[in-house]
C-alpha positions, 0 to 999 in steps of 0.5 A: 667405440660407441655402443648401443647405449651410446656409451663410447670408449677409445683406443689407439691402433696402428695399420701398416700399408706394405709395398707389394712383393714384385712378381716377374711374368716375362721379359722383352726381349728374352734373349740377345746375342753376345757382343751386341750393344746395351738396350732397354729391357721391358719387364712384365709382371705385378707388384711393381711400384715407383721404387722397384728396381730391376736387377741383373745378376743381383746388380741394380740397373737403371729402372723406369716405372711404367706401371704396376705391371711393367718396368723398363731397365737399361741393360749395359753392353757389358752385361751381354758381352759374352754368351750365357744366362742372366738372372733378372729380378725386381726388388721393391723396398720396405715396407713390404716389397722384397725381391721377386721370388722366381728370377726371369732369365735373359739368355745371351746367345753366342755370336755365330761363327763368321769369316771376317777376312775380305774376299779379295786376298792379297795378290802373289808373285810367281816364285816368291813366297806368299803368306796371309792369315784368314780371320774368323769371329764368333762361335766357339774357338778354336777354329778349324779351316778347310777348302770346301770348293775350288782350288788355290793357285798352284803352289799354295796350301791352306793350313788348319789354322787358316794360313794360306802360304807357299810359293806360287808356281805359275801366273794365272787369272784370279783363282776363286775358291770357297773356305769353310771355318768350323768352330769347336761346337761344330758350327761353321761358316763359308766364304768365297775368296780369290787370289791373283798370281802375277809374274814378278817384274824381272830385274837384271843385276849382272851378266856373265860374260859381259864381253866377247870377241867377235867370231867366237863360238856359241856360248851360254850367257848367265843372267843374274837378277831377280823376279825370274820365272820359268817362262822368262826369256832372255832377249838379245838386242830384242830377239828372243834366245833359247832360255833355261830357267835356273832359279828366281835369281838366275837364267841361262841363254844360248847365244849363237856364233852368229850373235857375236859375228859382228862387233858392237854393243848388244842390249840384254834384257829379260822379258816375262809374259803377262799377267804381270811381268814385263821387260827388264830395264835398264838393259845389261850390255854385252860388248862384242869387240875385235881381238887384240892383234899385233899390227905386223906379222912375221912371214917365214916359209919356203916355196919348194920347187923340183930340182931340174938339171936343165931349164927346158926340163921343167914342166907346167906341172912344176909351177906352184900357186903361192901368195903372201899373208898380210896387207902390203904391196911387194914386187915379185922381184923383191922376193925372187932372185935371179933373172926373170924368164931364166931363173924364174917365171911369174904369171897371173890370171886377170879373170877375163874369158880370153887372153887371161894369162899375164906374165911378169915383165919389165914393162908389166911388173907384178907385185904381191898384194892383199889376198893375191896369188901367182903362178911361180916357177923357180930353179931354186927354192924361195925362202921367205923371211919378212915382216909385213903389216897385218891385214885390216879386218871389218866389224865381223873380224873378216879381211876383204880380198878385192875381186874381179869378175870371173876367175881370181887367184887368191891367197889366205891373208892371215897367218893361220889356216882358214876353213873354207866353209867359214868363207862360204858362210860369210859370202852368201851365194858364192860357188862352193869350191876352192881350187888348189894346184899341186901338179893337178887341180883339186878342191880344198876345205881350208885356205893354208897360208902361203898357198894360192887358190883359184876362186870363180867369182860368178856373182861379180862380188867386189870383195871376198870376205875371209873370216879370221882363223878360228871361226867355227866351220859351217855345215858343208854343202850337201854333195853326198850320194843322198842327193844323187840317184847315182854319181860317178867320179873320173880320175885322170892319171898321167905319170905321178899326177892325178886329176880327180875332180870330175863327177857326173851322174843323175840326181834324185830331186830337181829341188836338190839339184846341185849347182855345177862347179866351174873348173879352173883353166890353168897353164897349157899342158897341165893334166886335167879333165873338164866338161865344156858347157857353153850352154851354161856359161859361154864365157867360162864354159869349163866345169868339174861337175855335170849332173842331170835329171832322171831320163829314159833316153840315152844320156851322153856326158862329153868331157875333155882331157888335156895334158902332156902328149905321148905319155901313157895315161889312164882314166879311172871311173869310180861309182859304177856300182850305183848305176842301175843294172839295166843301164849300160855305161860306155866310154866313147873315145873321140880320139880313137873313135872306139868305145869301152863298156865301163862295167867290163873295165873301169880303167881305160888306158890312153895316150894323148896325141892332141892338145885336147881330146874328147870323150863321151860317157853314154848311159842308157838302155842296151839297145838304144845305147848300141844304136848310138854307138853304131852311128859313132863308129868310123865309116870311112877308111882314111890315112893322115894327115900326119902332124907335125909335118915337116917333122924332126925327129918324130911324127904322128900318123892318124889311121882310121879303120872302119872294121876289124881287119889285117893291115900292114903300114910301112915307110918307103923312101921317095925311090921306093926303098923300104925304110920301116914297118910301123904296123903288121897284123890285126887292127881293131876298128877305130882311129889309131895313132901311129908314130914314126921316129925317123928311124929305119928298120935297123934303128938308125936315123934316116936322112932328111927327105920326102918319105911315103907311108903306105897302108894296105888291108886284107880287104883291099883298102890302101892309102899312101901319105907323103911326109917330110923329115927335116933334120 
């Protein structure tokens, strides 16, 4: 140092220049989100020097000096991995320096809660367990999951932990819905999702049963496998069958009797509709086979016949319709013992409209064959003990009986009973009538072995299919009173024989009009009734039924009666109560030219005098019916001619009386001597059939000769008839 006097002195001093103390004023950025990547942090303040270091939570970070007021530090990814506040300071070394007094705060914010699962969730299959877990991130666990809008597919639920699970109930188009996830702090996020539910592809592993016998009844088929749903359907050779869902591994199908009516191999599949689904492959196989039957059958039976003391004592009603089961050609002479025409007789109907009855003879021998029957009359019972080839069947387990047009005499080719309804079902369009004979005709419901039947082949079929016994009966053709406005049945009784298959009436609806049934022609003299309708069938005009449309006119049903002549018989009418009360029902007897009101008496006594007699049932309004009866009443008095003439020992003498009167009918010899009185007293109008037995008034036979039959009435009418008795 030098003073004013220029004196000087010196001394050593030391001056220390220290680093400034750093101060932080701000950070950029001042906050980050947890989980982000590392980044450069800009620190603003004062007192920064080249060696200043930025510290995060007291840990040095790579620092770049920008200026005394700005530093740039490298923040590591790990520094902001989780939410929280980071303490940021600046440290400057000696001399001076130090650590910034007030640390700055770098805020690490929590990650917002979000749903990370993809929008299109895995698809499901109907009936198969489904499960998927939704995922979220961010926020503050634990999370709670809920459905905010829309619906899950039926059968699925969403748990609070984010699991979607369950068994989808039905297939459907993609189901859209929105899910919300809420974190522990109450923050939430939402996201839209969709799930498609498809039907699974069906697979068959087995069916029960896998084999059936042709012709068996309907049954339930069990189909085992996988991928079945309530809408799955079993298909039988492509055709859908009624299906019951049991489980995802089993369904049941209803298989009808028609499905097993034909032999063959049937493909069984399961078809499931879209979405998804499909038809199972390969198909299962159901085999329909013929039953195992013996190649031959034992034929053991007896054909019984009435016991008569004389050959001429047999009547036509004593004939039997018989046949043999199996398939063989056996001459009738191999079964019937004795002399033809003496000990037995056989006849066959060849089906033609005339000259149809063919009798066995040495020049035209008859033989039993497949489905063929015969008229047989024998003095002795016929015992059968044969071993015959069994009938061959087609792929429907049916025998096929050869037919010709018109009437056929058929028999059961099997050894067990066959329901006729199964035959009708097997032969579409045939006439629903099987005629059997036991002294008189009657319709039957089954074909019994060893019996013969008449069948009308109006369709000119080449063969009649006969299902094997055991086939289920089909619904019978509706012939009950629901079809008819009214229906009357007629029964002819002659001795102990009753023919009761004649019916007439009015049906309700033309659409339900029952087809008329042909009635068989048989042997002459068999008691029977029939409608003769040449307008319906000129070749085979005899019918058992005649039903008409409703009419306001008088309807007339004409029917014929045949049987043994001279035997007291009767006609009985049943069902008259159903005829409307304003309709008069009258029977007109063409043979007697008289009538009977059937409401007064439904049983009408007759005695046949002709091979065939005619009757009419008139039904209509009272006055109109009476006018018709007046026209039918006899108008002319007449006697004869008698029949037979010449005669021995008796003859029938027709007498027609127009009005009620007193009459006397007597027989005189050619010399005028009184021989016998045939009638004396009142006599009703109509045709009367008087019989003279060739006896005189004392009951003694008169000799051969010409006799005069004379009738005289109180109103002055008289007639004489010549008759010839030849002893």
